[in-house]
C-alpha positions as CSV (number, residue, x, y, z in Angstrom):
1,M,0.0,0.0,0.0
2,G,1.8,3.1,-1.2
3,D,5.3,3.3,0.2
4,S,4.3,1.3,3.3
5,S,6.1,-2.0,3.9
6,S,4.3,-2.9,7.2
7,P,3.8,-6.6,7.7
8,Y,0.6,-5.8,9.6
9,A,-2.7,-5.0,8.1
10,I,-4.1,-3.6,11.4
11,E,-2.3,-2.4,14.5
12,A,-4.5,-1.3,17.4
13,L,-3.0,0.3,20.5
14,D,-5.2,0.9,23.6
15,L,-8.2,1.3,21.2
16,G,-11.5,2.3,22.8
17,R,-14.9,3.7,22.0
18,K,-17.2,5.0,24.6
19,Y,-20.9,5.9,24.4
20,L,-23.2,7.5,26.9
21,R,-24.2,4.0,28.2
22,G,-20.5,3.0,28.7
23,W,-17.6,1.4,26.9
24,A,-18.3,-0.6,23.7
25,L,-14.6,-1.3,23.2
26,R,-11.8,-0.7,25.8
27,E,-8.0,-1.1,26.0
28,C,-7.9,-3.1,22.8
29,S,-4.3,-3.7,21.5
30,F,-3.3,-6.2,18.9
31,R,-1.6,-6.8,15.5
32,L,-3.2,-8.5,12.6
33,P,-0.7,-9.8,10.0
34,T,-1.3,-9.1,6.3
35,G,-2.6,-12.0,4.3
36,C,-4.4,-13.8,7.1
37,V,-8.1,-14.7,7.3
38,S,-9.1,-13.8,10.8
39,A,-12.3,-14.6,12.8
40,L,-13.6,-11.9,15.1
41,V,-15.8,-13.6,17.7
42,G,-17.6,-12.8,20.8
43,P,-21.2,-12.5,22.3
44,N,-23.6,-9.8,21.3
45,G,-22.5,-6.4,22.6
46,A,-18.8,-7.5,22.9
47,G,-17.6,-4.7,20.6
48,K,-17.1,-6.6,17.3
49,S,-19.2,-4.2,15.2
50,T,-17.6,-1.2,16.9
51,L,-14.1,-2.5,16.1
52,L,-15.0,-3.1,12.5
53,S,-16.7,0.3,12.2
54,I,-13.6,2.0,13.5
55,A,-11.3,0.1,11.1
56,G,-13.8,1.0,8.3
57,R,-13.6,4.7,9.2
58,L,-17.3,4.9,10.1
59,L,-16.5,5.6,13.8
60,R,-13.8,7.5,15.5
61,P,-12.1,6.0,18.6
62,T,-12.5,7.6,21.9
63,T,-9.0,6.4,23.1
64,G,-6.0,4.9,21.5
65,S,-4.9,4.6,17.9
66,L,-5.4,2.4,14.9
67,R,-3.0,1.9,11.9
68,L,-3.8,0.2,8.6
69,F,-0.8,-1.1,6.7
70,G,1.4,1.3,8.7
71,R,-0.8,4.4,8.1
72,E,-2.9,6.2,10.7
73,I,-6.6,5.4,10.2
74,G,-7.4,9.1,9.6
75,D,-5.1,9.2,6.6
76,P,-7.3,9.5,3.4
77,A,-4.7,7.3,1.6
78,V,-6.1,4.2,3.3
79,L,-9.6,4.5,1.8
80,P,-8.9,2.7,-1.6
81,H,-7.3,-0.2,0.4
82,I,-10.2,-1.2,2.7
83,A,-13.7,-2.6,1.9
84,F,-16.3,-2.9,4.6
85,V,-19.6,-4.9,4.5
86,D,-21.7,-3.6,7.4
87,Q,-24.1,-5.9,9.3
88,E,-27.1,-3.8,8.1
89,R,-26.1,-4.0,4.4
90,P,-26.9,-0.3,3.7
91,L,-27.6,-0.2,0.0
92,Y,-29.7,2.2,-2.0
93,K,-33.1,0.5,-2.1
94,R,-34.3,2.3,-5.3
95,F,-31.2,1.4,-7.3
96,T,-31.3,-1.7,-9.4
97,V,-28.5,-4.3,-9.0
98,A,-27.0,-3.1,-12.2
99,E,-27.1,0.5,-11.1
100,T,-25.5,-0.5,-7.8
101,L,-22.6,-2.1,-9.5
102,R,-22.3,0.8,-11.9
103,M,-22.0,3.1,-8.8
104,G,-19.2,0.9,-7.5
105,R,-17.4,1.1,-10.9
106,E,-17.6,4.9,-11.0
107,L,-16.3,5.3,-7.4
108,N,-13.5,2.8,-7.4
109,P,-10.6,3.1,-9.8
110,R,-9.5,-0.5,-9.4
111,W,-13.0,-1.9,-9.9
112,D,-13.3,-5.5,-11.2
113,Q,-16.7,-5.6,-13.0
114,A,-16.2,-9.3,-14.0
115,A,-15.8,-10.3,-10.4
116,A,-18.9,-8.3,-9.3
117,E,-21.1,-9.8,-12.0
118,R,-19.8,-13.3,-11.2
119,I,-20.7,-13.1,-7.5
120,V,-24.2,-11.7,-8.4
121,E,-24.9,-14.3,-11.1
122,A,-23.8,-17.2,-8.8
123,G,-26.8,-16.3,-6.6
124,K,-29.2,-15.9,-9.5
125,V,-29.9,-12.3,-8.5
126,P,-31.6,-10.4,-11.4
127,F,-29.5,-7.4,-12.5
128,D,-32.7,-5.4,-13.2
129,A,-34.3,-6.0,-9.8
130,R,-34.4,-3.1,-7.4
131,V,-32.3,-3.6,-4.2
132,G,-35.4,-2.9,-2.0
133,T,-37.2,-6.0,-3.5
134,L,-34.3,-8.4,-2.8
135,S,-34.3,-10.9,0.0
136,S,-31.8,-10.4,2.9
137,G,-29.5,-13.1,1.4
138,Q,-29.6,-11.5,-2.0
139,R,-28.7,-8.1,-0.6
140,T,-25.8,-9.6,1.2
141,R,-24.6,-11.1,-2.0
142,V,-24.8,-7.7,-3.7
143,A,-22.9,-6.0,-0.8
144,L,-20.2,-8.7,-1.0
145,A,-19.9,-8.1,-4.8
146,L,-19.2,-4.5,-4.1
147,A,-16.6,-5.3,-1.5
148,F,-14.7,-7.9,-3.6
149,A,-14.8,-5.9,-6.8
150,K,-13.2,-2.9,-5.1
151,R,-10.0,-4.9,-5.1
152,A,-9.1,-3.7,-1.6
153,E,-6.2,-5.3,0.4
154,L,-8.3,-5.4,3.6
155,L,-11.8,-6.8,3.7
156,L,-13.9,-6.1,6.8
157,L,-17.0,-8.3,7.1
158,D,-19.6,-7.9,9.8
159,E,-21.6,-11.1,10.1
160,P,-21.3,-11.8,6.3
161,M,-22.9,-15.3,6.4
162,A,-25.8,-14.7,8.8
163,D,-28.3,-14.3,5.9
164,L,-26.9,-16.9,3.6
165,D,-28.0,-20.5,3.1
166,P,-25.5,-23.3,3.6
167,L,-24.6,-23.6,-0.1
168,A,-24.0,-19.8,-0.3
169,R,-21.9,-19.9,2.9
170,H,-19.8,-22.7,1.4
171,E,-19.3,-20.6,-1.8
172,L,-18.3,-17.5,0.3
173,S,-15.8,-19.6,2.2
174,A,-14.2,-20.8,-0.9
175,L,-14.1,-17.3,-2.4
176,L,-12.5,-15.8,0.7
177,L,-9.8,-18.5,0.8
178,S,-9.0,-18.2,-2.9
179,E,-8.8,-14.4,-2.8
180,A,-6.6,-14.5,0.3
181,A,-4.3,-17.0,-1.3
182,E,-4.1,-15.4,-4.8
183,R,-4.0,-11.7,-3.9
184,G,-2.6,-11.7,-0.4
185,L,-6.0,-10.4,0.8
186,T,-6.4,-9.8,4.5
187,V,-9.9,-10.6,5.9
188,L,-11.3,-9.7,9.3
189,M,-14.7,-11.3,9.7
190,S,-17.1,-11.4,12.6
191,S,-19.3,-14.4,13.0
192,H,-21.3,-16.5,15.4
193,L,-20.9,-19.7,13.3
194,L,-18.0,-21.1,15.3
195,S,-17.9,-24.6,13.7
196,E,-17.5,-23.1,10.2
197,L,-14.8,-20.6,11.3
198,E,-12.4,-23.5,12.2
199,E,-12.2,-24.5,8.5
200,M,-12.0,-20.9,7.1
201,C,-9.8,-18.9,9.5
202,D,-6.1,-19.1,10.3
203,H,-6.2,-16.3,12.9
204,L,-8.4,-15.4,15.8
205,L,-9.6,-12.3,17.7
206,L,-11.9,-12.9,20.7
207,L,-13.8,-10.1,22.3
208,S,-15.8,-10.3,25.5
209,G,-17.1,-7.5,27.8
210,A,-15.7,-4.9,25.4
211,R,-12.1,-6.2,25.9
212,L,-9.8,-8.4,23.9
213,R,-9.5,-11.8,25.5
214,M,-7.6,-13.8,22.9
215,A,-5.5,-12.9,19.7
216,G,-3.2,-14.9,17.6
217,N,-2.7,-17.6,15.0
218,V,-5.1,-20.6,15.5
219,D,-2.2,-23.0,15.1
220,E,-0.5,-21.4,18.2
221,L,-3.6,-20.7,20.3
222,I,-5.3,-24.1,20.2
223,P,-2.3,-26.3,21.0
224,A,-1.6,-24.2,24.0
225,H,-4.7,-25.7,25.6
226,R,-5.7,-29.2,26.8
227,L,-9.1,-30.6,27.5
228,V,-8.7,-32.8,30.6
229,T,-11.1,-35.2,32.3
230,G,-10.7,-37.3,35.5
231,L,-12.0,-37.9,39.0
232,A,-12.6,-34.8,41.1
233,D,-11.5,-34.5,44.7
234,P,-14.2,-34.4,47.3
235,G,-15.3,-30.9,48.1
236,P,-15.2,-29.2,51.5
237,E,-18.6,-30.8,52.2
238,A,-18.6,-34.3,50.7
239,R,-22.3,-34.6,51.2
240,T,-25.2,-32.2,51.4
241,S,-27.8,-32.1,54.1
242,D,-29.9,-34.4,52.0
243,G,-27.2,-37.0,51.9
244,E,-26.4,-36.4,48.2
245,E,-22.8,-36.0,47.1
246,G,-21.6,-32.4,47.1
247,A,-19.7,-30.6,44.4
248,G,-16.2,-31.8,43.9
249,V,-13.0,-29.7,43.4
250,L,-10.2,-30.0,40.9
251,P,-7.3,-32.1,42.0
252,P,-4.1,-30.2,43.1
253,G,-2.2,-31.6,40.2
254,I,-4.5,-29.6,37.9
255,A,-5.5,-26.5,40.0
256,Q,-2.0,-25.7,41.2
257,H,0.1,-26.4,38.2
258,H,-1.9,-25.2,35.3
259,T,-4.0,-22.2,34.3
260,V,-7.6,-23.3,34.5
261,I,-9.8,-21.6,31.9
262,E,-13.0,-23.5,32.8
263,A,-13.9,-26.4,35.0
264,R,-17.2,-28.4,35.0
265,F,-18.3,-31.2,37.3
266,S,-20.7,-34.1,36.8
267,G,-20.9,-36.3,39.8
268,R,-17.4,-37.4,40.7
269,Q,-15.9,-36.5,37.3
270,F,-14.5,-33.2,36.2
271,T,-13.8,-31.7,32.7
272,A,-11.5,-28.8,32.5
273,L,-10.0,-26.7,29.8
274,I,-6.5,-25.7,30.9
275,R,-3.6,-23.7,29.4
276,T,-0.4,-25.6,29.7
277,D,3.0,-26.3,28.1
278,S,3.0,-29.9,29.4
279,E,0.8,-32.9,29.7
280,P,-1.2,-33.0,33.0
281,G,-0.1,-36.5,33.8
282,D,-1.2,-40.1,33.4
283,A,-3.9,-39.9,36.0
284,Y,-6.1,-37.8,33.6
285,D,-7.4,-38.2,30.1
286,S,-6.1,-35.3,28.0
287,V,-6.8,-34.3,24.4
288,E,-6.3,-31.2,22.3
289,P,-9.6,-29.2,22.2
290,S,-11.3,-28.0,19.1
291,L,-11.5,-24.3,18.2
292,E,-15.2,-24.2,19.2
293,E,-14.4,-25.8,22.6
294,V,-11.7,-23.2,23.4
295,L,-13.9,-20.3,22.3
296,L,-16.9,-21.4,24.3
297,A,-14.8,-21.9,27.4
298,Y,-13.4,-18.4,27.3
299,L,-16.8,-16.9,26.6
300,R,-18.3,-18.7,29.6
301,S,-15.4,-17.8,31.9
302,A,-15.3,-14.0,32.1
303,D,-12.5,-14.1,34.7
304,A,-10.1,-16.4,32.8
305,P,-6.8,-14.7,31.9
306,S,-6.4,-13.3,28.4
307,L,-4.1,-15.0,25.9
308,I,-2.4,-12.8,23.3
309,S,0.3,-14.5,21.2
310,P,3.7,-12.8,21.0
311,A,3.3,-12.1,17.3
312,S,0.0,-10.3,18.0
313,R,1.2,-8.1,20.8
314,V,1.8,-4.4,20.0
315,P,5.2,-3.2,21.5
316,V,4.6,-0.4,24.1
317,T,6.8,2.6,23.3
318,P,8.3,4.7,26.1
319,Q,5.9,7.5,25.2
320,A,2.9,5.2,25.6
321,E,4.2,4.0,29.0
322,G,4.6,7.6,30.1
323,K,1.0,8.3,29.2
324,A,-0.2,5.2,31.1
325,A,1.7,6.3,34.2
């Protein structure tokens, strides 16, 4: 992008956005490498749309800074290099599909008309139909056609697959992966479809409670965890007043020597997701968890410590440390 040689598509430092009701995003710092397909996950209200809107220049941050390809977000030079598909798909309802694509062609110097038409035709969307008459899935396809045909280096997608049927979602997944591989495209995509993200994304950002809880390459984050099952130790009160067995506790070998993200008990058995560099021992069954299991555990455990991989951390400059002090 221009004269920038930054290896990072996005660099956020202490990024925050505050509304009258409170913080929508707070103290968010991370690096997103160029050329990756990154999932942005979290519960409703976690700050996903806010982060994407700031990166898409639709919102200004209250605190911190954001750089795209080494340039400040306020630099007009970043505009041709980002494409944003908003969750609401704000298209001109009175325009036909053909007129919408023509608008994209007139406004974007690197416009790829063939790519736009191919995406629209794949969904059998009539070019002469007015946008206001289309189904939600068809409007999503037109919005994606605009984004891909712009030929931007950074694609920001807010719940792009929520309105699509399974076949269309499969097609979008293939399109994202092929574009990322062929053009070095960077994708940041929010979604609640956790099972499908595991096949599409090689990078992860997890937001919860307006804060960043996890960031890094999936191949680094998932192997750092183990899903452990075994017999729980008796709790402080082995039996309740009714004579039933009370809740157990994690054995010291797990609780004292590993970072426990989440623990659940069923009778005398426990299941725990732990963060560890070593196997928990022969006394327990231990397997590598799936991406979905890790994400759900972090989302259910608000007090679990955050995990930011070294490659995703933003170095703190002496000036920033002075401000924080």
